MIGUGU-634768 format. One record per residue (C-alpha): residue number from 1; x, y negated, z; residue in one letter; chain. Coordinates in Angstrom, 3 decimals. Each point is the difference from the previous one (the first is absolute). Example, Ala and Ser with C-alpha at 12.3 -4.5 7.8 and 13.67 -1.06 7.14 Angstrom:
MIGUGU-634768
<site n="1" xx="12.300" yy="4.500" zz="7.800" res="A" chain="A"/>
<site n="2" xx="1.370" yy="-3.440" zz="-0.660" res="S" chain="A"/>
***
This chain:
MIGUGU-634768
<site n="1" xx="88.744" yy="-122.807" zz="99.123" res="M" chain="A"/>
<site n="2" xx="-2.584" yy="-0.170" zz="-2.777" res="M" chain="A"/>
<site n="3" xx="-1.607" yy="3.101" zz="-1.455" res="N" chain="A"/>
<site n="4" xx="1.211" yy="0.434" zz="-3.655" res="K" chain="A"/>
<site n="5" xx="-1.815" yy="2.104" zz="-2.604" res="P" chain="A"/>
<site n="6" xx="3.467" yy="1.596" zz="-0.551" res="S" chain="A"/>
<site n="7" xx="0.086" yy="1.299" zz="3.685" res="D" chain="A"/>
<site n="8" xx="-1.416" yy="3.441" zz="0.774" res="A" chain="A"/>
<site n="9" xx="0.555" yy="-0.530" zz="3.727" res="V" chain="A"/>
<site n="10" xx="0.268" yy="-3.190" zz="2.070" res="T" chain="A"/>
<site n="11" xx="0.607" yy="-0.116" zz="3.741" res="A" chain="A"/>
<site n="12" xx="-0.227" yy="-3.102" zz="2.226" res="R" chain="A"/>
<site n="13" xx="0.731" yy="0.175" zz="3.683" res="G" chain="A"/>
<site n="14" xx="-0.274" yy="3.837" zz="-0.040" res="L" chain="A"/>
<site n="15" xx="0.555" yy="1.704" zz="3.372" res="S" chain="A"/>
<site n="16" xx="-0.702" yy="3.463" zz="1.395" res="V" chain="A"/>
<site n="17" xx="-0.152" yy="0.946" zz="3.673" res="I" chain="A"/>
<site n="18" xx="0.255" yy="3.620" zz="1.006" res="R" chain="A"/>
<site n="19" xx="-0.342" yy="0.630" zz="3.750" res="G" chain="A"/>
<site n="20" xx="2.123" yy="-2.569" zz="1.916" res="P" chain="A"/>
<site n="21" xx="2.245" yy="-0.579" zz="-2.905" res="R" chain="A"/>
<site n="22" xx="-0.275" yy="-2.397" zz="-2.963" res="T" chain="A"/>
<site n="23" xx="1.184" yy="2.047" zz="-3.057" res="V" chain="A"/>
<site n="24" xx="-0.227" yy="-2.658" zz="-2.588" res="L" chain="A"/>
<site n="25" xx="0.588" yy="-3.641" zz="0.661" res="H" chain="A"/>
<site n="26" xx="-1.660" yy="-2.839" zz="-1.969" res="D" chain="A"/>
<site n="27" xx="0.932" yy="1.185" zz="-3.472" res="L" chain="A"/>
<site n="28" xx="-0.464" yy="-2.141" zz="-3.095" res="H" chain="A"/>
<site n="29" xx="0.637" yy="1.588" zz="-3.358" res="F" chain="A"/>
<site n="30" xx="-1.430" yy="0.935" zz="-3.462" res="S" chain="A"/>
<site n="31" xx="0.201" yy="2.976" zz="-2.283" res="V" chain="A"/>
<site n="32" xx="-0.074" yy="-0.870" zz="-3.741" res="P" chain="A"/>
<site n="33" xx="-2.310" yy="2.005" zz="-2.261" res="R" chain="A"/>
<site n="34" xx="1.571" yy="2.488" zz="-2.432" res="G" chain="A"/>
<site n="35" xx="3.355" yy="0.211" zz="1.781" res="Q" chain="A"/>
<site n="36" xx="1.843" yy="2.284" zz="2.431" res="I" chain="A"/>
<site n="37" xx="0.382" yy="-1.673" zz="3.356" res="T" chain="A"/>
<site n="38" xx="2.283" yy="1.839" zz="2.424" res="G" chain="A"/>
<site n="39" xx="-0.625" yy="-0.165" zz="3.700" res="L" chain="A"/>
<site n="40" xx="3.400" yy="0.672" zz="1.463" res="L" chain="A"/>
<site n="41" xx="1.222" yy="0.307" zz="3.639" res="G" chain="A"/>
<site n="42" xx="1.241" yy="2.549" zz="2.679" res="P" chain="A"/>
<site n="43" xx="-2.309" yy="2.630" zz="1.349" res="S" chain="A"/>
<site n="44" xx="-2.432" yy="-1.508" zz="2.532" res="G" chain="A"/>
<site n="45" xx="0.067" yy="-3.515" zz="-1.319" res="C" chain="A"/>
<site n="46" xx="-3.761" yy="0.084" zz="-0.811" res="G" chain="A"/>
<site n="47" xx="-0.038" yy="1.073" zz="-3.652" res="K" chain="A"/>
<site n="48" xx="-2.647" yy="2.718" zz="0.395" res="S" chain="A"/>
<site n="49" xx="-2.112" yy="-2.263" zz="2.154" res="T" chain="A"/>
<site n="50" xx="0.073" yy="-2.698" zz="-2.640" res="L" chain="A"/>
<site n="51" xx="-0.993" yy="2.422" zz="-2.728" res="M" chain="A"/>
<site n="52" xx="-2.909" yy="1.363" zz="2.070" res="R" chain="A"/>
<site n="53" xx="-1.243" yy="-3.646" zz="0.499" res="A" chain="A"/>
<site n="54" xx="0.141" yy="-0.497" zz="-3.851" res="I" chain="A"/>
<site n="55" xx="-1.905" yy="3.225" zz="-0.640" res="V" chain="A"/>
<site n="56" xx="-2.557" yy="-1.019" zz="2.749" res="G" chain="A"/>
<site n="57" xx="0.509" yy="2.787" zz="2.440" res="T" chain="A"/>
<site n="58" xx="1.968" yy="-1.880" zz="2.769" res="Q" chain="A"/>
<site n="59" xx="-1.727" yy="-1.253" zz="3.089" res="A" chain="A"/>
<site n="60" xx="0.602" yy="-3.286" zz="1.837" res="K" chain="A"/>
<site n="61" xx="1.144" yy="-2.080" zz="-3.026" res="V" chain="A"/>
<site n="62" xx="-0.189" yy="-3.707" zz="0.391" res="T" chain="A"/>
<site n="63" xx="0.654" yy="-2.766" zz="-2.450" res="G" chain="A"/>
<site n="64" xx="-1.065" yy="0.101" zz="-3.690" res="T" chain="A"/>
<site n="65" xx="0.806" yy="2.905" zz="-2.260" res="L" chain="A"/>
<site n="66" xx="-1.645" yy="-0.141" zz="-3.523" res="D" chain="A"/>
<site n="67" xx="0.419" yy="2.985" zz="-2.464" res="V" chain="A"/>
<site n="68" xx="-1.048" yy="-0.553" zz="-3.575" res="L" chain="A"/>
<site n="69" xx="-2.028" yy="-3.028" zz="1.040" res="G" chain="A"/>
<site n="70" xx="-1.861" yy="1.746" zz="2.748" res="L" chain="A"/>
<site n="71" xx="0.693" yy="0.343" zz="3.801" res="P" chain="A"/>
<site n="72" xx="2.037" yy="3.143" zz="0.667" res="A" chain="A"/>
<site n="73" xx="-2.195" yy="3.016" zz="0.767" res="G" chain="A"/>
<site n="74" xx="-2.972" yy="-1.248" zz="-1.935" res="S" chain="A"/>
<site n="75" xx="-2.045" yy="2.995" zz="-1.356" res="P" chain="A"/>
<site n="76" xx="0.384" yy="-0.992" zz="-3.656" res="P" chain="A"/>
<site n="77" xx="3.770" yy="0.324" zz="0.382" res="L" chain="A"/>
<site n="78" xx="-0.052" yy="3.789" zz="0.833" res="R" chain="A"/>
<site n="79" xx="-0.063" yy="1.057" zz="-3.717" res="A" chain="A"/>
<site n="80" xx="2.421" yy="-2.740" zz="-1.055" res="R" chain="A"/>
<site n="81" xx="2.919" yy="1.017" zz="2.410" res="I" chain="A"/>
<site n="82" xx="2.050" yy="3.251" zz="-0.156" res="G" chain="A"/>
<site n="83" xx="1.803" yy="0.849" zz="3.244" res="Y" chain="A"/>
<site n="84" xx="2.827" yy="2.548" zz="0.398" res="V" chain="A"/>
<site n="85" xx="1.024" yy="0.696" zz="3.666" res="T" chain="A"/>
<site n="86" xx="3.473" yy="1.296" zz="1.064" res="Q" chain="A"/>
<site n="87" xx="-1.549" yy="3.546" zz="0.450" res="T" chain="A"/>
<site n="88" xx="-1.151" yy="1.669" zz="-3.193" res="P" chain="A"/>
<site n="89" xx="-3.943" yy="-0.198" zz="0.036" res="S" chain="A"/>
<site n="90" xx="-0.643" yy="3.283" zz="-1.915" res="V" chain="A"/>
<site n="91" xx="-1.255" yy="3.430" zz="0.976" res="Y" chain="A"/>
<site n="92" xx="2.744" yy="2.572" zz="0.049" res="A" chain="A"/>
<site n="93" xx="-2.293" yy="3.029" zz="-0.997" res="D" chain="A"/>
<site n="94" xx="-1.304" yy="-1.778" zz="-3.140" res="L" chain="A"/>
<site n="95" xx="1.674" yy="-0.489" zz="-3.435" res="T" chain="A"/>
<site n="96" xx="0.902" yy="-3.347" zz="-1.287" res="V" chain="A"/>
<site n="97" xx="-3.083" yy="-0.043" zz="-2.135" res="H" chain="A"/>
<site n="98" xx="-2.355" yy="1.212" zz="2.742" res="Q" chain="A"/>
<site n="99" xx="1.273" yy="-2.824" zz="2.343" res="N" chain="A"/>
<site n="100" xx="-0.570" yy="-2.593" zz="-2.714" res="L" chain="A"/>
<site n="101" xx="-3.485" yy="1.446" zz="-0.731" res="D" chain="A"/>
<site n="102" xx="-0.922" yy="-0.090" zz="3.779" res="Y" chain="A"/>
<site n="103" xx="1.031" yy="-3.631" zz="0.429" res="F" chain="A"/>
<site n="104" xx="-1.532" yy="-1.119" zz="-3.244" res="A" chain="A"/>
<site n="105" xx="-3.269" yy="1.481" zz="1.105" res="A" chain="A"/>
<site n="106" xx="0.037" yy="-2.024" zz="3.129" res="I" chain="A"/>
<site n="107" xx="0.908" yy="-3.231" zz="-1.930" res="L" chain="A"/>
<site n="108" xx="-2.706" yy="0.450" zz="-2.679" res="T" chain="A"/>
<site n="109" xx="-2.621" yy="2.462" zz="1.297" res="P" chain="A"/>
<site n="110" xx="-2.882" yy="1.306" zz="-2.078" res="G" chain="A"/>
<site n="111" xx="-0.581" yy="2.165" zz="-3.080" res="R" chain="A"/>
<site n="112" xx="-0.091" yy="-2.973" zz="-2.371" res="R" chain="A"/>
<site n="113" xx="3.468" yy="-0.910" zz="0.952" res="A" chain="A"/>
<site n="114" xx="1.479" yy="3.369" zz="-0.759" res="A" chain="A"/>
<site n="115" xx="1.363" yy="-0.982" zz="-3.461" res="A" chain="A"/>
<site n="116" xx="1.604" yy="-3.064" zz="1.526" res="R" chain="A"/>
<site n="117" xx="1.568" yy="2.069" zz="2.912" res="R" chain="A"/>
<site n="118" xx="1.641" yy="2.374" zz="-2.589" res="R" chain="A"/>
<site n="119" xx="1.324" yy="-2.814" zz="-1.943" res="T" chain="A"/>
<site n="120" xx="1.400" yy="-1.663" zz="3.176" res="D" chain="A"/>
<site n="121" xx="1.563" yy="3.203" zz="1.248" res="V" chain="A"/>
<site n="122" xx="1.728" yy="0.721" zz="-3.317" res="T" chain="A"/>
<site n="123" xx="1.303" yy="-3.609" zz="-0.260" res="R" chain="A"/>
<site n="124" xx="1.275" yy="-0.008" zz="3.469" res="A" chain="A"/>
<site n="125" xx="1.927" yy="3.386" zz="-0.242" res="I" chain="A"/>
<site n="126" xx="1.428" yy="-1.252" zz="-3.324" res="T" chain="A"/>
<site n="127" xx="1.008" yy="-3.353" zz="1.550" res="A" chain="A"/>
<site n="128" xx="2.147" yy="1.673" zz="2.654" res="V" chain="A"/>
<site n="129" xx="1.500" yy="2.482" zz="-2.552" res="D" chain="A"/>
<site n="130" xx="-1.566" yy="3.265" zz="1.854" res="L" chain="A"/>
<site n="131" xx="-1.761" yy="1.447" zz="-2.973" res="T" chain="A"/>
<site n="132" xx="2.131" yy="3.029" zz="0.056" res="T" chain="A"/>
<site n="133" xx="-0.615" yy="0.445" zz="3.726" res="H" chain="A"/>
<site n="134" xx="-3.765" yy="-0.612" zz="-0.092" res="A" chain="A"/>
<site n="135" xx="-0.822" yy="3.684" zz="0.977" res="D" chain="A"/>
<site n="136" xx="2.825" yy="0.289" zz="2.752" res="A" chain="A"/>
<site n="137" xx="-0.960" yy="0.054" zz="3.646" res="L" chain="A"/>
<site n="138" xx="0.952" yy="-3.047" zz="1.780" res="A" chain="A"/>
<site n="139" xx="1.855" yy="2.007" zz="2.730" res="K" chain="A"/>
<site n="140" xx="2.278" yy="1.222" zz="-2.768" res="N" chain="A"/>
<site n="141" xx="0.992" yy="-3.419" zz="-1.220" res="L" chain="A"/>
<site n="142" xx="3.213" yy="-1.923" zz="0.877" res="S" chain="A"/>
<site n="143" xx="-0.101" yy="-3.146" zz="2.202" res="G" chain="A"/>
<site n="144" xx="0.214" yy="-2.209" zz="-3.026" res="G" chain="A"/>
<site n="145" xx="-2.761" yy="1.821" zz="-1.797" res="Q" chain="A"/>
<site n="146" xx="-2.270" yy="-0.246" zz="3.009" res="L" chain="A"/>
<site n="147" xx="0.617" yy="-3.810" zz="0.040" res="N" chain="A"/>
<site n="148" xx="-1.109" yy="-0.088" zz="-3.608" res="R" chain="A"/>
<site n="149" xx="-3.158" yy="1.994" zz="0.776" res="V" chain="A"/>
<site n="150" xx="-0.794" yy="-2.600" zz="2.762" res="S" chain="A"/>
<site n="151" xx="0.667" yy="-2.812" zz="-2.541" res="L" chain="A"/>
<site n="152" xx="-2.327" yy="1.654" zz="-2.509" res="A" chain="A"/>
<site n="153" xx="-2.751" yy="0.113" zz="2.553" res="V" chain="A"/>
<site n="154" xx="0.545" yy="-3.761" zz="0.535" res="A" chain="A"/>
<site n="155" xx="-0.223" yy="-0.571" zz="-3.774" res="L" chain="A"/>
<site n="156" xx="-3.462" yy="1.419" zz="-0.246" res="L" chain="A"/>
<site n="157" xx="-2.392" yy="-2.648" zz="-1.039" res="G" chain="A"/>
<site n="158" xx="2.755" yy="-2.275" zz="-1.464" res="S" chain="A"/>
<site n="159" xx="0.564" yy="-2.099" zz="3.183" res="P" chain="A"/>
<site n="160" xx="1.217" yy="-3.632" zz="-0.521" res="E" chain="A"/>
<site n="161" xx="2.378" yy="0.249" zz="2.961" res="I" chain="A"/>
<site n="162" xx="2.154" yy="2.915" zz="1.151" res="L" chain="A"/>
<site n="163" xx="1.227" yy="-0.030" zz="3.555" res="V" chain="A"/>
<site n="164" xx="2.918" yy="2.315" zz="0.451" res="L" chain="A"/>
<site n="165" xx="1.342" yy="0.652" zz="3.488" res="D" chain="A"/>
<site n="166" xx="3.524" yy="1.293" zz="-0.153" res="E" chain="A"/>
<site n="167" xx="-0.613" yy="2.280" zz="-3.032" res="P" chain="A"/>
<site n="168" xx="3.685" yy="0.853" zz="-0.471" res="T" chain="A"/>
<site n="169" xx="0.997" yy="0.842" zz="3.519" res="V" chain="A"/>
<site n="170" xx="1.895" yy="3.210" zz="0.258" res="G" chain="A"/>
<site n="171" xx="0.437" yy="0.373" zz="-3.668" res="L" chain="A"/>
<site n="172" xx="3.291" yy="0.481" zz="-1.833" res="D" chain="A"/>
<site n="173" xx="1.336" yy="-2.733" zz="-2.350" res="P" chain="A"/>
<site n="174" xx="-1.255" yy="1.651" zz="-3.139" res="V" chain="A"/>
<site n="175" xx="-3.560" yy="0.367" zz="1.264" res="L" chain="A"/>
<site n="176" xx="0.060" yy="-3.571" zz="1.311" res="R" chain="A"/>
<site n="177" xx="1.116" yy="-1.282" zz="-3.401" res="R" chain="A"/>
<site n="178" xx="-2.787" yy="1.946" zz="-1.731" res="D" chain="A"/>
<site n="179" xx="-2.732" yy="-1.409" zz="2.324" res="L" chain="A"/>
<site n="180" xx="1.305" yy="-3.465" zz="-0.543" res="W" chain="A"/>
<site n="181" xx="-0.166" yy="0.393" zz="-3.627" res="T" chain="A"/>
<site n="182" xx="-3.584" yy="1.186" zz="0.335" res="L" chain="A"/>
<site n="183" xx="-0.825" yy="-3.079" zz="2.191" res="F" chain="A"/>
<site n="184" xx="1.293" yy="-2.288" zz="-2.664" res="H" chain="A"/>
<site n="185" xx="-1.963" yy="1.769" zz="-2.647" res="D" chain="A"/>
<site n="186" xx="-3.110" yy="-0.397" zz="1.981" res="I" chain="A"/>
<site n="187" xx="0.669" yy="-3.744" zz="0.698" res="A" chain="A"/>
<site n="188" xx="0.683" yy="-0.528" zz="-3.631" res="A" chain="A"/>
<site n="189" xx="-3.673" yy="0.958" zz="-0.714" res="Q" chain="A"/>
<site n="190" xx="-1.173" yy="-2.892" zz="2.384" res="G" chain="A"/>
<site n="191" xx="-0.317" yy="1.806" zz="3.433" res="T" chain="A"/>
<site n="192" xx="1.335" yy="-1.908" zz="3.036" res="T" chain="A"/>
<site n="193" xx="2.224" yy="2.138" zz="2.191" res="I" chain="A"/>
<site n="194" xx="0.940" yy="-0.722" zz="3.570" res="L" chain="A"/>
<site n="195" xx="2.632" yy="2.605" zz="1.084" res="V" chain="A"/>
<site n="196" xx="1.747" yy="0.250" zz="3.253" res="S" chain="A"/>
<site n="197" xx="3.460" yy="1.240" zz="0.719" res="S" chain="A"/>
<site n="198" xx="2.715" yy="-0.191" zz="2.653" res="H" chain="A"/>
<site n="199" xx="2.673" yy="0.689" zz="-2.635" res="A" chain="A"/>
<site n="200" xx="1.384" yy="-3.392" zz="-1.002" res="M" chain="A"/>
<site n="201" xx="1.545" yy="1.395" zz="-3.242" res="D" chain="A"/>
<site n="202" xx="-3.570" yy="0.309" zz="-1.366" res="E" chain="A"/>
<site n="203" xx="-0.482" yy="-3.761" zz="0.191" res="A" chain="A"/>
<site n="204" xx="1.561" yy="-0.592" zz="-3.470" res="E" chain="A"/>
<site n="205" xx="-2.798" yy="2.176" zz="-1.491" res="R" chain="A"/>
<site n="206" xx="-2.654" yy="-2.580" zz="1.087" res="C" chain="A"/>
<site n="207" xx="-1.213" yy="-3.106" zz="-1.627" res="H" chain="A"/>
<site n="208" xx="-0.527" yy="-1.683" zz="3.345" res="R" chain="A"/>
<site n="209" xx="0.910" yy="0.746" zz="3.604" res="L" chain="A"/>
<site n="210" xx="-1.439" yy="-0.392" zz="3.355" res="L" chain="A"/>
<site n="211" xx="2.567" yy="0.486" zz="2.677" res="L" chain="A"/>
<site n="212" xx="-1.244" yy="0.819" zz="3.360" res="L" chain="A"/>
<site n="213" xx="1.596" yy="0.446" zz="3.470" res="R" chain="A"/>
<site n="214" xx="-1.725" yy="0.540" zz="3.315" res="E" chain="A"/>
<site n="215" xx="-3.292" yy="-1.159" zz="-1.421" res="G" chain="A"/>
<site n="216" xx="1.333" yy="-3.322" zz="-1.371" res="T" chain="A"/>
<site n="217" xx="0.555" yy="-0.758" zz="-3.627" res="L" chain="A"/>
<site n="218" xx="3.528" yy="-1.090" zz="-0.899" res="L" chain="A"/>
<site n="219" xx="-0.608" yy="-0.469" zz="-3.711" res="A" chain="A"/>
<site n="220" xx="-2.564" yy="-0.065" zz="-2.678" res="D" chain="A"/>
<site n="221" xx="1.994" yy="-0.414" zz="-3.209" res="E" chain="A"/>
<site n="222" xx="1.410" yy="1.645" zz="-3.096" res="T" chain="A"/>
<site n="223" xx="3.096" yy="2.221" zz="0.629" res="P" chain="A"/>
<site n="224" xx="2.164" yy="-2.490" zz="-1.876" res="Q" chain="A"/>
<site n="225" xx="-1.454" yy="-2.934" zz="1.849" res="G" chain="A"/>
<site n="226" xx="0.822" yy="1.584" zz="3.290" res="I" chain="A"/>
<site n="227" xx="3.670" yy="0.723" zz="-1.065" res="L" chain="A"/>
<site n="228" xx="0.371" yy="-3.558" zz="-1.269" res="T" chain="A"/>
<site n="229" xx="-1.468" yy="-1.601" zz="3.137" res="R" chain="A"/>
<site n="230" xx="2.222" yy="2.119" zz="2.330" res="T" chain="A"/>
<site n="231" xx="3.169" yy="0.039" zz="-2.173" res="R" chain="A"/>
<site n="232" xx="0.190" yy="3.765" zz="0.233" res="T" chain="A"/>
<site n="233" xx="0.442" yy="2.726" zz="-2.605" res="T" chain="A"/>
<site n="234" xx="-2.389" yy="2.663" zz="1.322" res="T" chain="A"/>
<site n="235" xx="-3.399" yy="-0.144" zz="1.676" res="V" chain="A"/>
<site n="236" xx="1.306" yy="1.928" zz="3.018" res="E" chain="A"/>
<site n="237" xx="2.485" yy="-2.810" zz="0.477" res="E" chain="A"/>
<site n="238" xx="-2.642" yy="-2.566" zz="-0.535" res="A" chain="A"/>
<site n="239" xx="-2.306" yy="1.691" zz="2.535" res="F" chain="A"/>
<site n="240" xx="2.789" yy="0.039" zz="2.601" res="L" chain="A"/>
<site n="241" xx="0.772" yy="-3.677" zz="-0.727" res="H" chain="A"/>
<site n="242" xx="-3.763" yy="-0.990" zz="0.549" res="L" chain="A"/>
<site n="243" xx="-0.156" yy="2.139" zz="3.166" res="V" chain="A"/>
<site n="244" xx="3.112" yy="-1.922" zz="1.415" res="D" chain="A"/>
<site n="245" xx="-1.425" yy="-3.256" zz="-1.145" res="E" chain="A"/>
<site n="246" xx="-3.289" yy="0.775" zz="1.708" res="A" chain="A"/>
<site n="247" xx="1.776" yy="0.920" zz="3.145" res="A" chain="A"/>
<site n="248" xx="1.998" yy="-3.259" zz="-0.030" res="T" chain="A"/>
<site n="249" xx="-3.051" yy="-2.041" zz="-0.393" res="E" chain="A"/>
<site n="250" xx="-1.887" yy="1.866" zz="2.796" res="A" chain="A"/>
<site n="251" xx="2.931" yy="-0.486" zz="2.298" res="A" chain="A"/>
<site n="252" xx="0.148" yy="-3.765" zz="-0.805" res="A" chain="A"/>
<site n="253" xx="-3.693" yy="-0.376" zz="0.845" res="E" chain="A"/>
<site n="254" xx="0.309" yy="1.665" zz="3.344" res="T" chain="A"/>
<site n="255" xx="3.193" yy="-1.819" zz="1.061" res="T" chain="A"/>
<site n="256" xx="-0.862" yy="-2.759" zz="2.627" res="P" chain="A"/>
<site n="257" xx="0.808" yy="-3.431" zz="-1.240" res="K" chain="A"/>
<site n="258" xx="2.062" yy="-2.225" zz="2.192" res="E" chain="A"/>
<site n="259" xx="-1.801" yy="-3.106" zz="1.216" res="P" chain="A"/>
<site n="260" xx="0.806" yy="-3.219" zz="-1.630" res="A" chain="A"/>
<site n="261" xx="2.292" yy="-2.300" zz="2.069" res="R" chain="A"/>
***
């Protein structure tokens, strides 16, 4: 696989070992710039591990993993990647604005950067549509609003890549729809988004999909491409088809061949 300027992330032979277990197995894939790439698969399949590897916080990573043309975890990438974990990364006893002020000060310290911080905070709060809740304590916000605050924190500094680990888990359909609308608005401005989910119905909202099961990549394709190749009508059906196909191939490889007569 050749690195292309249009790729934000490129992996070749990527594996991760945690304890006695190999969590990710020899992955090869790419994430196009300026698009929403969905990382889909059941809980425990290695999605969070892969996202930590891309962000540069995962240990025992082997193979090649390039992010924005640099090895994952390179210091220059820290300000170019926004990362939202499954658990909201905000302080409950601070307001939305205070949370953003705090994280902005960490990202761009110093008195000379004060004006820039104020601009970044205002822009981020506006981007996630929380202007009317800017003075509300985080502990008084709904689950969807808390997710938006975490997203606003990740947007500080205008990152080129947003890595979102199951941002819609536990949310009702309306909140999920609103967040996906926001993701598309952000991507339309040129930001690359990698978003994980175990909800197969969210696949159609992505430009490209990485389907993962038990640390193995089943597909790296557009949603329509996967449906066409598997001759199915939903990504869930396609996923099950690919699982069965992989199981059949694995069984064939382990079946002893009869000696030639």
